[in-house]
C-alpha positions in Angstrom: 0.0 0.0 0.0 1.4 3.3 -1.1 0.9 6.8 0.2 2.1 10.1 -1.0 3.0 12.7 1.6 2.9 16.0 -0.1 4.8 18.9 1.4 4.9 22.4 0.0 8.5 22.6 -1.0 9.0 24.1 -4.5 10.3 20.7 -5.9 6.7 19.6 -6.2 5.7 22.7 -8.2 3.9 21.8 -11.5 3.2 18.2 -10.4 -0.5 17.4 -10.7 -1.0 16.1 -7.1 -4.6 15.0 -7.6 -3.4 12.5 -10.3 -1.5 10.6 -7.6 -4.8 9.5 -6.1 -5.1 6.7 -8.6 -1.8 5.3 -7.3 -2.5 5.5 -3.5 -3.4 7.6 -0.6 -2.6 11.3 -0.9 -2.0 13.3 2.3 -1.2 16.9 1.9 0.2 19.6 4.2 -1.2 22.9 5.3 -2.2 25.2 2.4 -2.1 22.5 -0.3 -6.0 22.4 -0.1 -5.9 25.8 -2.0 -4.9 24.0 -5.2 -5.5 20.3 -4.8 -7.9 17.9 -3.2 -5.9 15.3 -1.3 -7.5 12.5 0.6 -6.5 14.2 3.9 -4.8 17.5 4.9 -2.6 17.7 7.9 -2.0 21.2 9.4 0.6 22.2 11.9 -0.2 25.9 11.7 -3.1 27.5 13.6 -3.5 30.2 11.0 -3.8 27.7 8.2 -6.2 25.6 10.3 -8.4 28.6 10.8 -8.2 29.5 7.1 -9.3 25.9 6.3 -12.2 26.1 8.7 -13.6 29.0 6.7 -13.1 27.3 3.3 -15.4 25.0 1.3 -12.7 22.4 1.4 -13.5 21.4 5.0 -17.2 20.7 4.1 -16.2 17.5 2.2 -12.7 16.6 3.4 -11.1 15.4 6.7 -8.4 17.7 8.1 -6.0 16.7 10.9 -5.2 19.5 13.4 -3.7 19.7 16.9 -5.7 22.8 17.8 -8.6 21.8 20.1 -10.4 25.1 19.7 -10.2 25.0 15.9 -11.2 21.4 15.8 -14.5 22.4 17.3 -15.3 24.7 14.3 -16.2 21.8 12.0 -17.1 18.1 12.3 -14.5 17.2 9.5 -11.6 18.3 11.7 -9.8 15.4 13.3 -8.2 16.4 16.6 -4.7 15.0 16.9 -2.8 16.1 20.0 -0.1 13.3 20.2 2.0 15.0 17.6 1.6 18.7 18.6 5.2 19.8 18.1 6.0 18.1 14.8 5.8 19.7 11.4 2.9 18.8 9.1 5.1 16.6 7.0 6.0 14.3 9.9 2.4 14.3 11.1 1.2 13.4 7.6 3.7 10.5 7.5 2.3 9.3 10.9 -1.2 9.5 9.6 -0.2 7.4 6.5 1.4 4.8 8.8 -1.7 4.7 11.0 -3.7 3.9 7.9 -1.4 0.9 7.2 0.6 2.3 4.4 3.9 0.5 3.9 5.5 2.7 1.2 5.6 6.5 1.6 6.7 8.8 -1.1 7.7 12.2 0.2 7.1 14.8 -2.4 7.8 18.5 -1.7 9.4 17.6 1.5 12.5 19.7 0.6 13.7 20.3 4.2 15.2 23.7 3.5 16.6 25.2 0.4 19.8 25.5 -1.6 20.1 29.2 -1.0 18.8 29.6 2.6 15.7 31.5 1.6 12.1 30.4 1.9 11.4 27.4 -0.2 7.6 27.0 -0.3 5.0 27.0 -3.1 2.9 29.4 -1.0 5.5 32.0 -0.1 4.2 35.5 -0.4 0.6 34.4 0.4 -1.4 34.7 3.6 0.1 32.7 6.5 3.5 32.2 4.8 6.8 34.0 4.7 8.0 36.3 2.0 10.3 35.0 -0.7 13.2 37.0 0.6 13.0 35.8 4.2 15.5 33.3 5.7 14.2 29.9 6.6 15.9 27.6 9.0 12.8 25.9 10.4 13.9 22.6 8.7 16.8 22.4 11.1 14.5 21.3 14.0 12.5 18.9 11.7 15.5 16.9 10.3 16.2 15.0 13.5 12.4 14.3 13.8 12.4 12.9 10.3 15.4 10.7 11.1 13.7 9.4 14.2 10.5 8.7 12.4 12.2 6.8 9.6 14.5 4.9 12.0 11.6 3.9 14.3 9.5 2.6 11.4 11.9 0.1 9.9 9.0 -1.8 8.3 8.0 1.2 6.2 9.8 2.2 3.0 10.4 6.0 2.7 11.2 7.3 -0.8 11.9 11.0 -1.1 11.4 12.7 -4.4 14.4 15.1 -4.9 14.3 18.2 -7.1 16.9 20.9 -7.6 15.4 22.8 -4.6 15.6 19.8 -2.2 18.2 19.9 0.5 20.5 16.9 0.7 20.5 15.3 4.2 23.6 13.1 4.6 22.2 11.4 7.7 19.2 10.0 5.7 21.5 7.9 3.5 22.4 5.9 6.6 18.8 4.8 7.1 18.2 1.3 5.6 14.5 2.0 4.8 15.1 5.3 3.1 15.8 5.9 -0.6 15.7 8.9 -3.0 14.3 9.3 -6.5 14.8 12.3 -8.7 11.7 14.3 -9.7 12.0 13.3 -13.4 11.9 9.6 -12.5 9.1 10.1 -10.1 7.0 11.8 -12.8 7.8 9.1 -15.3 7.1 6.2 -12.9 3.7 7.6 -12.0 2.9 8.8 -15.6 2.2 12.3 -14.5 
């Protein structure tokens, strides 16, 4: 069983995310709902969660959030408090694992940028940083990803790598982790 965990790093720009649904479960992060309709959205940002609560998306889709007050705004919010301090990408991986997925493709999980500036498809939009701002938030998430991958040795993690994706040398030491370049990813899934 395959799942696609879709982050908002720019490496996933121009990939038709909804087309992945025919290949497996699609779990998106934060503002992805603005452009696509994944099976689930996981949000780690209270402003994005509030934005989703006012959108039409929430009326027909499940959204995981760790914000109790926001979760009460709509029946389609799923309150998830066990993962409060993790980023949406890690939380989305955990959701996929809970649904029994054994192969997780990480798309748009760039974990930083090659130039130190914000690397996000939604930069310069509400709730996101400006394109010229520094972004080092990935530094706290990398050890969390390593722990997640290491602690789930029965799950295969495949990270789609684009020119914007940050190389993480520690990932190469993990037996259940592999990388695929974006061109091969697109070709393999006929996108």
